[in-house]
Each structure stands twice: as structure tokens, then as C-alpha cells.
N, C-alpha and C positions, 0 to 999 in steps of 0.2 A: 736706593732710598726707600722703595716700597718694602723691601725686606726689613729695613729698620723700623718702619711703621708697624709691621706685624709683630716685630719683636717687642716694641713698646706696648702694644695692646696686650700682649701676653703678660707682661709684667704688671700691667694694671689689673688684669683679671686675676692674677695670682693671689691677690690679697683679700679674698673674700671667704666667708664662712658663715655657718649658721646652724641652729638646732642643738640645744643642750642635750647631753648624754652622760651616762655614768662614767666617771673617770677611772682609768686603770693605768694611766701612763707612767707616772712616777710619784714618789712620796711627796715631792714638793708641789704637786699640782692636785687641785681638788675638783676641777670640772673641765671637761673637754667638750668642745663644740664639734659636732659632725658637720662638715661643710658639703653643701649641695646647692650651689648658687649660680647666678648668671651675671656676667659682666657685659654691658653694652657700651661701646666706646668709640673713640676716634683716634686714629694715628695722626699726630700733630707734625710729624716729620722729624728728621735728625735723631731718630731713636726714642722720641718722647711720645707717650700716650696718656690718655685720660679716659676714665670710664665711670659709669654708675653701676654699683653692685646692688642687685635685688635678690629676694628670696634667701637672704643670708641672716635673718634675725638680728642679733646684736651687732653683726658686721655689715649691715646695710650701710652704704655710704658711697664715697667717691674714691677713686684711685688716681695716682700720678705715678708714672713709671719712666725710667730711663734705661734703655737697652742698647747694646752694641753687638755688631757681628764680630764673632771671635774666631771663626774658621769655617770649615765645611767646604763642600764643592758645589757651586751653584748648579742647579737652582736651590738645593737644600743647604742652608747655612746654619751654623750654630750661633746661638745668642746667649748673652749673659747681661745681668744688670740688677737693678733694685726697684722694687715697687713699694709704695706707701699707701695704705688704706686709711682714710680718715673717716671716723664715725662720731656719733654723739657721745661715745664712751671712751674715746682715745684714738691712738694711731697704732697700726701694726705694720712693721717693716719686714719685707720678704726679699731674700736673695734668690734670684731666678736664673735658671739655666735651661736650655732647650734647643729646639730646632724650628726653623721657619722655612717654608717652601716659597721661594720668590716667584714661582710660576703659577701656583694655585692659591696662595694666601693661607695655606694650612699651618697651624701653629700647635706645637706640643711642648709643654715645659713643666718643670717642677720648681717649687719655691719653698725654701726653708725659712721659718720665722727666725729673724736675727735681732729683733728689737721691738719695743712697744712702749706706749705711755698709757696713763689712765688704767682701766681694767686690764689692758693688755701688757702692762709692765711685767717683765720676766716670763712672758708666755713662751711656749714652745710649740712645735708642730710642723707639718708639711702639707703643701697643697699641690694639686695637679691642675694644669690649665690646658684645655683643649678647645680650639676654636678655629675660626677662619676670618680673614680680612678681605673685604671687597677692595681689590687692588686699584680700582678706578677711583673710588671715593675716599678710601682710607677708613671707612666705618668697619666695625668688627663686633662679633659676639664670641664669648668664651664661656664654657661651662667650667666651674671650679669645684673640685671635690677634694676632700682630705680631712684633716683634724687639726684644731688649734686648742691647746690646753692652757688654761689660765692658772696662774700661780696663786698660792694661798695668800690671804691678806695679812 
């Protein structure tokens, strides 16, 4: 269960971004956000996590994630799931895959943007989540880096 906690916190962290930057991604996108954020959260058990995202500009907000162990060899297991970041500007949904170390609490995952609402409708991008969970309390911190590109209006 502790590995599921870490997995969930990863998915929560995956959904953060911030800092506007010149867009070069694709013709249908006009602005990309360079992500360099922090997620502080809690593993709620059964693969579910929640967190608060800070230092993310327009993506400051909260996350909810649902992850599950999909394979691997303990103590390092593979995880997959979905994370949803909720902000004052809309929601951003990320599909997450990665690894979680059940012995140390270390998490590494990538998340690809698969949906959004508000200003995040039709967004694209990828995020990297790296962090650690306190296996005793379920609390975690993750750094989130990557890019989210917003679609033209």
C-alpha cells in the first residue's frame, strides 16, 4: 500500500507547471509554459493522492491522482494512472507512468497532457515528476519540470 501512496503522490505532482515562455511547439499552439514547480502532498492510500502545487504561475492549484502498480520487481515497482490539476483557470489532466521504490519512497514519473478545460482546453505537453514520500506518514514532495503548451483561442 505504501508503494501505491507514492504512486498517487507522483500523479498529483505531475500536473504542475508555470512561467510563460515563447512558443515553438506546434502551429496550433501560441504559448508554452515552462514548468518548474513543487508539489507538497499526502498519500491517501489505495493509490490516491492529493497535493498543493506552488511556484507554478497559472498552474498553481491542487491535484488529485489515482495510480496503480502495473508491474516491476519489488521494491521497485512500475506505476500508471491519471492526475488532475485544478486551478482558477481550468483543469489539466495528465496520464502518468513511472517507478516507485517501496523501500525508499523515491518516485520518478512522466506525465503527458491528455485533456483540459478552461485555458487548458486542447493543451499539449509533458511533465517529469521526481520526489520522495515519507513511508511512515504518507506525506511527499515532488519537483515538477517540463512544458505545457496552450492552444490558440
